C-alpha positions in Angstrom: 40.3 -53.9 -32.5 38.3 -50.9 -32.3 36.1 -51.4 -28.7 32.5 -51.8 -28.3 30.4 -48.8 -29.8 27.2 -47.8 -29.0 25.6 -44.8 -31.7 22.9 -42.5 -30.5 21.2 -41.7 -33.1 17.7 -40.9 -35.1 16.2 -42.4 -38.4 15.4 -39.0 -39.6 18.6 -36.6 -38.8 20.8 -35.9 -41.6 23.8 -35.7 -39.4 23.1 -39.0 -37.7 23.0 -40.3 -41.3 26.3 -39.5 -41.9 27.7 -41.7 -39.1 25.7 -44.6 -40.1 26.8 -44.3 -43.5 30.4 -44.6 -42.4 29.9 -47.2 -39.9 28.3 -49.4 -42.3 31.0 -48.6 -45.2 34.0 -50.1 -42.3 31.4 -53.3 -41.9 31.8 -51.9 -38.1 30.2 -54.0 -35.5 28.2 -51.2 -33.3 25.2 -50.7 -31.3 22.7 -48.6 -32.3 20.2 -46.6 -30.1 17.2 -44.1 -31.3 16.5 -41.0 -29.8 13.3 -39.5 -30.3 13.9 -36.2 -30.6 10.3 -35.0 -29.7 10.6 -36.5 -26.2 14.9 -37.2 -25.4 15.0 -39.5 -22.3 16.2 -37.3 -19.7 19.4 -39.6 -19.2 20.7 -38.8 -22.7 22.0 -35.1 -22.2 23.2 -35.8 -18.6 24.9 -38.8 -19.4 25.8 -38.8 -23.2 25.7 -35.7 -24.9 24.9 -32.7 -22.8 24.0 -30.4 -26.0 20.7 -33.8 -26.6 21.5 -34.0 -30.1 22.2 -36.7 -32.2 24.6 -38.3 -33.5 27.1 -39.2 -30.8 28.6 -42.4 -29.8 30.0 -44.3 -26.5 33.2 -45.7 -27.2 35.0 -48.4 -25.0 33.8 -49.3 -21.5 32.6 -52.6 -20.0 29.1 -54.3 -22.2 25.7 -52.5 -20.7 22.8 -51.4 -22.0 22.5 -48.8 -24.8 19.8 -46.8 -22.4 22.7 -47.4 -19.2 25.5 -46.1 -20.3 28.7 -46.7 -18.6 30.8 -43.6 -17.4 34.2 -45.5 -18.2 32.8 -44.9 -22.0 34.5 -42.1 -23.7 31.0 -39.8 -25.0 32.0 -38.1 -28.4 29.4 -36.0 -30.7 29.1 -34.0 -33.4 28.9 -35.6 -37.1 32.1 -34.3 -38.9 33.9 -35.0 -36.0 32.5 -38.7 -35.5 32.9 -39.2 -39.5 36.9 -38.8 -38.5 36.8 -40.6 -35.4 35.0 -43.9 -37.1 37.7 -43.3 -40.6 40.4 -43.6 -37.6 39.2 -46.4 -35.9 38.6 -48.4 -39.3 41.9 -47.5 -41.4 41.2 -50.6 -43.5 38.0 -49.0 -45.0 39.9 -45.8 -46.7 37.3 -43.8 -45.6 40.2 -41.0 -45.1 43.0 -41.8 -48.1 45.5 -42.6 -47.2 47.2 -40.1 -49.8 48.0 -36.2 -47.9 46.4 -34.6 -50.8 43.2 -36.6 -51.1 42.9 -36.4 -47.2 43.3 -32.6 -47.9 40.7 -32.4 -50.6 37.9 -34.8 -48.6 38.2 -32.2 -45.7 38.0 -29.3 -48.2 35.6 -30.8 -49.8 33.5 -31.2 -46.7 34.3 -27.5 -45.7 33.3 -25.9 -48.8 29.9 -27.9 -49.3 29.5 -27.5 -45.4 29.6 -24.1 -45.5 26.9 -22.8 -48.4 24.2 -26.4 -47.9 23.1 -27.8 -45.4 20.1 -30.5 -45.4 17.7 -27.5 -44.5 18.8 -25.0 -47.4 17.9 -27.1 -50.1 13.9 -26.6 -49.6 14.3 -23.5 -47.9 11.1 -21.4 -47.1 11.2 -18.9 -49.7 14.0 -20.3 -51.8 13.8 -20.3 -55.4 14.8 -23.4 -58.2 17.4 -20.8 -59.4 19.1 -20.7 -55.7 19.1 -24.1 -55.5 20.2 -24.8 -59.1 23.4 -22.1 -58.0 24.2 -24.3 -54.7 23.7 -27.7 -57.1 26.2 -26.0 -58.9 28.5 -25.8 -55.7 28.9 -29.6 -55.4 29.4 -29.9 -58.9 32.0 -27.8 -59.7 34.2 -29.7 -56.5 33.5 -33.2 -58.2 35.9 -34.9 -60.4 34.9 -36.1 -63.7 34.1 -40.0 -62.6 34.2 -41.7 -59.0 33.2 -39.8 -55.7 34.3 -36.6 -54.1 37.8 -37.6 -54.1 37.4 -40.3 -56.6 37.6 -43.2 -54.1 34.6 -43.1 -51.8 35.7 -41.3 -48.2 34.3 -39.3 -45.3 33.2 -36.2 -48.0 30.5 -38.6 -50.1 29.4 -39.8 -46.4 28.7 -36.0 -45.1 27.2 -34.4 -48.2 25.0 -38.0 -49.0 22.2 -37.1 -46.5 21.4 -34.0 -47.9 21.6 -35.1 -52.0 19.4 -38.3 -51.2 16.8 -35.9 -48.9 16.3 -33.7 -51.6 16.3 -36.3 -54.5 13.2 -38.1 -53.3 11.7 -35.1 -52.1 12.1 -33.9 -56.0 10.7 -37.2 -56.8 7.7 -37.3 -54.7 7.0 -33.4 -55.5 7.5 -32.8 -51.8 9.0 -29.0 -51.3 7.7 -25.2 -51.1 6.9 -24.8 -54.9 3.8 -24.8 -56.4 2.5 -28.3 -57.3 4.6 -30.0 -60.1 7.4 -27.6 -60.0 9.6 -30.2 -58.2 9.6 -32.3 -60.8 10.3 -29.5 -63.1 13.3 -29.3 -61.1 14.0 -32.6 -61.3 14.4 -32.9 -64.9 17.1 -29.5 -65.0 18.9 -32.0 -62.7 18.5 -35.1 -65.0 19.7 -32.7 -67.8 23.3 -32.1 -69.2 23.5 -29.3 -67.0 23.7 -31.6 -64.1 25.1 -34.8 -65.8 28.1 -34.9 -63.5 25.7 -34.1 -60.3 23.5 -36.5 -61.0 25.5 -39.5 -61.8 27.3 -38.7 -58.8 23.6 -39.2 -57.2 23.3 -42.3 -58.9 26.2 -43.4 -57.6 26.1 -42.8 -54.1 22.6 -44.2 -53.6 23.8 -47.3 -55.3 26.6 -47.8 -52.5 25.6 -50.8 -50.3 25.7 -48.4 -47.0 23.3 -46.0 -48.4 20.8 -49.0 -49.3 21.1 -50.0 -45.9 20.5 -47.0 -44.0 18.1 -45.1 -46.0 14.6 -46.0 -46.9 13.1 -43.9 -49.5 8.9 -44.7 -49.0 10.0 -43.8 -45.0 11.1 -40.6 -45.4 8.5 -39.8 -48.2 5.9 -40.5 -45.7 7.5 -38.5 -43.0 8.2 -35.5 -45.4 4.8 -35.8 -47.0 3.4 -35.2 -43.1 5.7 -32.9 -42.1 6.0 -30.2 -44.7 2.6 -31.0 -46.4 1.7 -27.4 -45.6 4.6 -25.6 -46.6 3.5 -25.1 -50.0 0.4 -24.4 -48.6 1.4 -21.1 -47.0 4.2 -20.5 -49.6 0.7 -19.8 -52.5 
């Protein structure tokens, strides 16, 4: 039985979202503590993650308030490390397949996608739709004909879901650096036969209970509209 888990996270952070997806998929019991990244509490870097970033987990130790982490708990950070950690803690969730070949494929998917595609790279200032499509084609080429990244749901899917979901939401709401209405045109291409496999993958990811439990589309649309409202004006 895993020991107690406290997750230090931030709703807007795509890297923290990865770990929330994994924990939800594993049906893990944990304490969630929201860190305001614009006004981080002083104790966080000293007692949890010296880098001051989320996500981080305090594992084990005595039951204490999340804002008073025990020195007896183990502190672990970095989203991809934490995905593997959750997979090891909850083997019954099969977040890493038992087959060694599929485990290797899951890690290869994460490595390849992560080296070429980050959450910010989807809508870089000055980035063109063609550049965006080229990045999406990298993902699509790695997918099997059906199912998830390696067939069954795994940490590979949890790693890429936050980026794809945020991109999908921004396209649906015409949020981005391109001219007004161009995001809708980009979405139409993604919904076309050219990206049929990728778009089905996105829909499958967003249909999962772990995604529905961890992603609020209306909240994110509002945040991104406010945060990136000036990018389009600056680029025009």
